[in-house]
C-alpha positions in Angstrom: -7.9 5.2 -18.8 -9.7 1.9 -19.6 -13.0 2.5 -19.7 -15.7 2.2 -16.6 -16.0 -1.4 -15.5 -13.3 -3.4 -17.9 -10.1 -4.2 -17.8 -8.7 -5.4 -21.1 -5.3 -7.8 -20.6 -3.2 -8.1 -23.3 -3.1 -11.8 -24.4 0.3 -11.8 -24.4 -0.1 -11.6 -20.4 -2.9 -14.7 -20.5 -2.4 -17.8 -18.4 -0.8 -20.6 -20.0 -1.6 -23.7 -17.7 1.1 -26.1 -18.3 3.8 -23.6 -17.3 5.3 -25.3 -14.1 7.0 -22.3 -13.4 3.6 -20.0 -13.7 2.7 -21.4 -9.8 -0.8 -20.6 -10.6 -0.8 -16.6 -11.8 -0.3 -15.5 -15.0 3.0 -16.2 -16.7 5.2 -13.2 -17.3 6.4 -12.6 -20.6 9.2 -14.2 -22.2 10.7 -10.7 -22.8 11.6 -10.6 -18.8 14.1 -12.8 -19.5 16.5 -9.9 -20.2 16.3 -7.9 -16.7 18.4 -5.1 -16.4 20.4 -5.5 -13.2 18.3 -3.3 -9.8 19.7 0.4 -9.9 18.6 3.1 -7.2 15.8 4.8 -8.1 15.9 8.7 -9.8 13.6 11.5 -9.6 10.8 11.7 -6.9 11.2 8.2 -5.6 15.0 8.0 -5.7 15.2 12.1 -4.0 12.8 10.6 -0.6 14.9 7.5 -0.3 17.7 8.9 -0.1 15.6 11.5 2.3 15.0 8.3 4.5 18.3 7.1 4.6 19.1 10.3 6.2 16.5 10.7 8.7 17.1 7.0 10.0 20.9 7.5 10.3 20.3 9.5 13.7 18.2 7.0 15.5 20.4 4.1 15.7 21.7 5.4 19.3 18.5 5.0 20.1 17.4 1.3 18.6 17.5 -0.4 22.2 14.9 2.1 23.1 12.8 1.9 19.7 12.7 -2.4 19.6 11.7 -2.2 23.3 8.3 -0.1 22.0 8.2 -2.5 19.4 7.9 -5.0 21.2 5.6 -3.7 24.2 3.3 -2.5 21.5 -0.5 -4.1 21.9 -1.1 -6.7 19.0 -2.5 -4.9 15.6 -5.7 -6.0 14.1 -5.0 -7.9 10.8 -4.3 -5.5 7.6 -4.6 -8.9 5.3 -7.1 -10.0 7.0 -9.2 -7.1 6.8 -9.1 -6.9 3.1 -10.3 -10.1 2.3 -14.0 -9.7 1.7 -16.9 -9.8 -0.7 -16.3 -6.8 -1.8 -13.8 -4.5 -3.0 -11.9 -3.3 0.3 -11.5 0.5 0.6 -7.9 1.2 1.9 -8.7 5.0 2.8 -5.6 7.4 3.2 -4.9 10.2 5.2 -2.8 12.7 2.6 -2.0 16.5 2.7 -0.3 16.7 0.2 1.7 15.0 -2.7 4.6 15.8 -4.9 1.9 15.5 -8.1 -0.4 17.8 -6.7 1.1 19.9 -3.8 -1.3 20.5 -1.0 -4.6 18.6 -1.1 -5.9 19.1 2.7 -2.6 20.7 4.4 -4.5 21.4 7.1 -6.5 18.5 7.7 -7.3 16.9 11.6 -6.1 13.4 10.7 -7.6 12.2 14.2 -10.9 13.7 13.0 -10.5 12.3 9.3 -9.5 9.0 10.4 -12.4 8.5 13.0 -14.7 9.6 10.0 -13.1 7.0 7.4 -13.1 4.0 10.0 -17.4 4.1 10.7 -18.0 5.2 7.1 -16.8 1.6 6.3 -13.2 1.5 5.4 -11.9 -1.6 5.9 -8.0 0.0 6.6 -6.2 3.2 6.9 -3.5 4.3 5.0 -1.6 7.0 7.3 1.1 8.9 5.5 4.3 9.8 7.7 7.0 11.3 5.2 7.4 15.2 6.4 9.2 17.0 3.0 6.6 15.9 0.4 3.5 14.4 2.0 3.0 16.8 5.3 2.9 13.3 7.0 4.9 12.4 10.4 5.3 9.9 12.5 3.5 11.1 15.2 0.4 11.2 12.8 0.0 7.1 13.1 0.3 7.3 16.7 -2.5 9.9 17.3 -4.4 8.0 14.8 -4.0 4.8 16.4 -5.2 6.1 19.7 -8.2 7.4 18.2 -8.9 4.7 16.4 -9.1 2.8 19.7 -11.0 5.4 21.7 -13.7 5.7 18.9 -14.0 1.7 18.6 -14.6 1.2 22.2 -15.3 -2.9 22.5 -15.5 -2.5 18.2 -13.3 -3.7 15.8 -10.4 -2.1 15.2 -9.6 -0.6 11.6 -5.9 -1.8 10.8 -3.4 1.3 10.1 -0.4 1.0 7.0 2.4 3.0 7.7 2.7 5.0 4.3 6.5 5.9 4.1 10.0 5.5 2.1 11.0 2.2 4.3 14.3 1.6 3.6 15.7 0.7 7.5 14.5 -1.7 9.9 14.2 0.8 12.6 11.3 2.2 10.6 9.6 -0.6 10.9 10.2 -0.7 14.9 8.7 2.4 14.6 5.6 1.6 12.6 5.3 -1.3 15.1 5.6 1.1 18.4 2.9 3.5 17.0 0.4 0.8 16.7 0.3 -0.2 12.8 -0.9 -3.4 11.9 1.3 -2.7 8.0 4.5 -0.9 6.4 4.6 -0.4 3.3 7.9 -1.8 1.0 8.6 -0.5 -2.3 9.7 -2.7 -4.8 11.5 0.1 -7.1 13.7 1.8 -4.0 14.8 -1.4 -2.4 17.2 -3.7 -3.6 16.0 -7.7 -3.8 17.9 -8.4 -0.8 16.8 -5.8 1.0 13.1 -6.1 0.1 13.4 -9.7 1.5 15.4 -8.7 4.4 13.1 -6.0 5.6 9.8 -7.9 4.9 11.9 -10.6 6.7 12.3 -8.3 9.6 8.7 -6.9 9.7 7.0 -10.8 10.1 9.8 -11.3 13.1 8.4 -8.1 14.9 4.8 -8.6 14.1 3.9 -6.5 11.3 2.6 -6.9 7.7 3.6 -5.9 5.0 2.2 -4.2 1.6 4.9 -5.0 -1.4 4.4 -2.3 -3.9 5.4 -3.2 -7.3 5.1 -1.4 -11.0 6.6 -3.9 -13.8 6.7 -7.8 -14.2 10.3 -8.2 -12.5 9.4 -6.8 -9.4 6.3 -8.2 -9.1 7.8 -11.7 -9.5 10.1 -10.7 -6.7 6.8 -9.5 -4.6 5.3 -13.1 -4.8 8.4 -15.2 -3.7 7.9 -13.2 -0.4 5.7 -15.0 1.5 2.2 -13.7 2.8 3.0 -10.6 1.5 -0.2 -8.3 0.6 0.7 -7.1 -3.4 -0.1 -3.2 -4.5 0.1 -2.6 -8.1 0.9 1.3 -8.3 -0.3 3.3 -11.4 1.5 5.9 -10.5 5.0 6.1 -11.7 7.1 7.1 -8.3 10.0 8.6 -10.5 8.1 10.1 -13.5 4.9 11.1 -10.9 2.6 10.0 -14.0 -0.5 7.7 -13.6 -0.7 4.2 -16.0 -4.3 2.5 -15.5 -2.5 -0.3 -17.9 -0.2 -1.3 -15.4 -2.5 -2.7 -12.8 -4.7 -4.3 -16.3 -1.9 -6.1 -17.2 -0.1 -7.2 -13.4 -3.5 -7.4 -11.3 -4.6 -10.8 -12.9 -1.0 -12.5 -13.0 -1.4 -12.3 -8.9 -2.4 -15.5 -7.3 -6.1 -15.9 -6.0 -4.5 -16.3 -2.6 -2.6 -13.5 -2.1 -4.3 -10.0 -1.5 -4.5 -7.6 -4.5 -4.3 -3.7 -4.1 -4.9 -1.3 -6.7 -3.3 1.7 -6.5 -3.6 5.3 -7.4 -5.9 6.9 -9.8 -8.9 6.0 -8.1 -11.2 9.4 -8.0 -15.2 7.7 -7.7 -16.8 4.5 -7.9 -16.5 3.9 -11.2 -12.6 3.9 -10.5 -13.5 0.9 -8.1 -15.2 -0.7 -10.4 -12.6 -0.5 -12.8 -10.6 -1.7 -10.4 -12.8 -4.4 -9.7 -12.7 -5.6 -13.3 -8.9 -5.9 -13.0 -9.1 -8.7 -10.2 -8.6 -6.4 -7.2 -9.6 -7.1 -3.8 -8.5 -3.5 -2.6 -8.4 -0.3 -3.5 -5.6 2.6 -1.7 -7.1 6.1 -2.5 -5.8 8.7 -1.0 -6.2 12.4 -2.7 -9.4 12.0 -3.8 -10.8 11.3 -0.4 -8.6 13.5 1.7 -9.4 16.2 -1.0 -13.4 15.8 0.0 -15.2 18.4 2.2 -17.1 15.1 3.6 -15.0 12.7 4.5 -17.3 9.6 5.8 -19.8 10.7 2.3 -16.9 10.2 -0.1 -15.9 6.7 1.9 -19.7 5.5 1.9 -19.8 6.1 -2.0 -16.4 3.7 -2.9 -17.8 0.8 -0.3 -20.0 -2.2 -1.6 -18.5 -2.5 -5.3 -18.6 -6.6 -6.0 -15.3 -8.8 -6.3 -14.7 -9.9 -9.5 -12.7 -13.4 -10.1 -8.7 -13.2 -10.7 -6.7 -15.7 -12.7 
């Protein structure tokens, strides 16, 4: 783990201003030239991705109805815009359990907790909809949207991120119909062609994208997808190991005009300060918030950390 409030970036990754391929971001190391071709994920990520494919298959008969529902859904607030703040934005996640921790808050009332997070100052909410290892459901996303709309009344709506293992356009249509502003796409789970296609499909139906990466090759692919928010996950979803050095290495490479999110490993304000030192615009916090007895107080303890320049 890095020291609180300090982000140490190896010299190999520092900016080379005269490199025409950098496009304003930090240069990827020359070692990335020898890339292995993409291969399907393994471990927990491979298992959950396979389950996603199996779950999507029976939904194809309902494609027309899903398209109609997505088209009829009210406009959702911008996820990206909500993360553009002078302080580090907090994406508060509703997480009942996980493959790494088991039960976190299995009996959590997701609608009540979502309203607590929003009223306490969370910039966006992440709603897990994967049922087998995370205890989520698509119905949770719809219920949270309804609760947020009711609680906000004439106020500003908090954007929702559908967090799941998305492999098909059908899941994007579901997210849009349920009121999501954005959907998560995991680079490691998707071939390059899939990732680009799903990102384009999302934009076509009015859904923003959080593209999650863990290495330089994935980051290069993600940066080629216009207007996507870039998330750097410190957790390897194939081994479940967390390493803060991943964000310390990759966040400074993300052009400052893109929104960059630090994912996994933030448990308290010191963690937010560490993310800020690496140049994060936002943090996504799940387990620590969901396990807290007082969700509102937990969110308030994380907000207000000033952003620091990146790049």
